[in-house]
N, C-alpha and C positions, 0 to 999 in steps of 0.2 A: 512432610515434603516428599513427593514422589520423584524418583530418579529412574531414567531409562537408559540402559546400557547402549553403547553404539551397536547399530544393527548391521547385519551382513546382507541377507536376502530375505524378502518377505512379500506377501501379497498385500496390496494396499486398497483393495476394493475396486481398483481401476486397472489392475493387471500386475504383472511381475515387476518388481523394482530392482534395478541393477545394484550390485554391491556398492556400499558407501565407501568409495576409495579414500575420501578425505577424513572419514571417521567423525568424531564428535559425540557429544552427549546432550540429551534433552532433560531438563528438570521442570517439574511442575511447581509454580509459585502460588502465592495467595490468589484465590479466584476473584474475579471482578464482582462488585456488589450487584450487578445486573447482567442478565444474559442478553447478548445482542449480536447482530451480524451486519455486514455492509457498513462498518464503522470507519472513521478516519483515525489514523494513528500517526503520532510523531513524538519526538523526545527533545527536551531541553535540559541540559545538565544531567542530573540523575533522576529526572522525572519523566515518566511515560504518560502521554495524554491520549485518552480514548474518547472520541467525539461523535455524538449522534449515532446514526445507525438505524436499524429496523428491529422492532420488538413486537412479536405477535400480540395483538390485543390493544396496542397503543399507537400503531402506525409509525410514522417517522419520529424518531427519538430525539429529544433535545438535551439529554443528559451529557454531562462532561465529567469524567472521572479521571483522577490522577493517581499514578502508582509511584511510590518512592522506592527506588531500587536499593537504597541503603537500609531501609527498615522493613521491606517486604509488606507494605501496608498501602491501602487505598483511601482516598478521600474524595468527597463530592465537591465540585466547583460550580460556579454560576452557570446555569444552562445556556446553550446557544439560543438566541432570540427566536429562531425559526427551526423547528425540528427538520432534520435532513438526513438522508442516507445516500450512499454512492457518491459522496462528495470527494473532492480533492483536498488534501490537508498537507501543509508543510509549515516549517518554522524558520524565521529569520531573527536572530538575536533572542530577545525575550518575548517575541510576539508569535502567536500561532495564527495561521491563515486558513480559512475554509472557503472553497470556491465550488459553485455549481452543485450538482446532485439532484435528487428528487425531493421535493417538498410537497406534502399532501398529494402525492402521486403524480405530480407534474414536474417536468424538467425545469430547473431554475437557473438563472444567471447570477443570483445573489452571491456576494463575496463579503465575508465577515472577518474581523480581526479580534483576537483575544489577547489582551494584555495580561501576561501571567504574573506580573508584579502587582498590578492594581486589581486583578481578578475581575475584569470587566470586558464587555464586548462592544464593538463598534461596527458600523456598516460602511463598506467601501464602495468604490466605483465598480459596477457589475461587469461580468464578462461581456465581451461584445456580442456573443451568442449564447443562449442557454445550452447546457449539456450536462450529462451525468456520466458516472463511471469513467471519469477522466483521470489523468495523472496530473499531479501538482508537485513541483520540486523547486527548491531554492538554489540559485547559482549566482555568485558574485553580487549578492544583495538584492537580487530580483527574483520574481516568481515566473516559472514557465508552466502554463496550463496546456497540456498536450493530449490530443485524442479525445475520446469520449463518445457518447451516443446522444443523438438528437433526432429520434425517429429513424435511426440508422447510424452506423459507425461513421465518424468524421475524422478528417485529417487536421483539424484546427490546431494551431499553435500560436498562442499569444503570450506576451511578456508584460508583467506588471512591474511598474516602478513605484515603490512605496513612498518615496519622497515627493512624487508628483501626483500620486493617486490616479495614474493613467495606464491604459493598456495599449500595446502596439503589436502588430502582426509580425510573425517570424516565419521562416521556411516551414511549410506544412510537413506532417508525417509522410513518408513515402507511400505507406499503405494505411488507410483509415482503420482504426480499431478502438475498442473500448475494453474496460476491465484489464488494462495493461499494467506493467510494472515500470516505474521510473526511478532512476538513481543518478547521482552525480559522482564523477570520479575523474581526477586529473584535469579539471576544468571543462569537462564535457558531460553531456547528458546521454544516458543510455535508456532507450525505450525497448522493453523486452516483453515478448509474449502478447497476450490479449486475445480478443476474438473479433471476427467480422460479423457483426449483427447478432450472432447466436453462439452459445457454447459448443454447438455442433461444428462450428468453423473456428476452432482454436488455432492459433498460429505459433510458430517457434521463432519468429523474427527477433534479431537483435539489431536495432537501428541506433546509430551514434551521431549525436548532434554537436557540431563545433560552433560555438557562438562567435568566434573570431571571423569565420567565413560565412556564417548563416547557411550551412550546408549539412546534409545527412550523408553518412556512409554506412555500409553494411558490416556487421561483425558476424562471428560464428553463430549459427543458429542454436537455440536452446535445445538440449537433447529431448525434452518432453514438451510438446505443444500444450500450453495451458492458458487459462484466463481466470480472473478472480483471484489472482495471486497476491502474496505478501512479498515485500522486497526491502532489503537493507544492505548497506556496505558493512562488511565485517572482516577485519584482519586482511585487508588488501584485495578482497573479492566482493562481487555483487551477488548476494544470495537471493534466489527466487524460490519461494516456498509455498507449497500447497496449491490450491486452485480447484477448478471444477470442470466437468464435462457432463453431457447428459447421462453418462454411465456411473458417475460417482464423483467423490472428491479425491484429491491427490494428497499424498504424504511426501512427495518428492522435495528434496532440498538440494537444488543444483546451483552451483556457484560459478560465475564467470570471472576470469582473470583478464583484465584489459591489457596487461603487459604481454601476455602470451596468446591472447585471442582464443582461449580454450576454456572448456567447461570441466568441472569435477563434481561428482556426486558426493554428498555428505550424508551423515546419519539422518534418516527420514523422520518426519513428525511422528509422535506416538499415535496420532489419530488425524485423519484428513480434515482439512479446514479450507474454507474459501470465504471471501467477503470480509477480509481483515487486512491489516498492515503489519509491518515490522519496524523495529528501531533498535539501534545499538546503543547500549549504555555500558561504559567500562569494558569489561571482558566478556560480556554476554550480549546475545541478540534476543530480543523479546518479541513474542507474537501473542497478542491478546484476542479473546472472543472469537467470532467467526462462526460459520455454519459447518456442522459436521457432515451434512448431506446436501445435495444440490437444491437450489431454490431457497425457500424462506426459513430454513432451520437456523438455530442460534445456539450459543454456548457462553459460559462465563469463565472458561479456562484461561490461564496465563502460562504459556510455555516459554522456557528460556533455553537457548542453545549456546554451548560453549565448546571451545577447543583447548 
């Protein structure tokens, strides 16, 4: 098991990274059975799920692999019925949901559910409009599908009710973008970073959605404009990690504190990554797979961050 000491200042292939004020340590865990990028990531209990993605030579990937944080081991699960990359992934209870993405190179509106207890997939009511590179997040027992790309960045925001298998529209993003980060904290949704059509137009926006009023407000911008990022809530902050631009991939690990509306830099990734996700299990934040260089690169690494 490789361990990386907390960093101070370094070059990240994208430029000089500021000191990691918040500290922290990255550890390398058991590698994924397969190298992939543009995967969907979520966690239920002590299990990390990595779904679909892209894998050079096979096109859109249908593999589903699960990591047990208590044993540091991976296992293969029933594949998703349709290979997909750039999909939105989130979990409610013991069910994982996969929405949109690219399937066979085309933008899809398909929505799938995976029953982690029965180890089986089902098809649900599709998104009102197809889109890829969207964000999907669970809040109060419902799914919010936000942003994405459909021939260009979109402001779409729809809410899925699992009990009725229906979608309804909600207040759109203030600025349409894709490859963004989504997180929930304190009953609100945070949409952070992303790009407008191209990674050459990365944004630093922090937009906050209140479901009680169906309105968006602005938070403090992210210090480093990025897209293709991973995101997870960890110890009271929203960590936004990695990402890409035309010049390279990012190692930045910047965290937003909703209480103070302020950002702090933490220990950077050991190596740049984009096209992945992150999830918190216990005392660690996990980041699997992803591309080490812009575009179609891939990896099978599993990094874990802890404070």
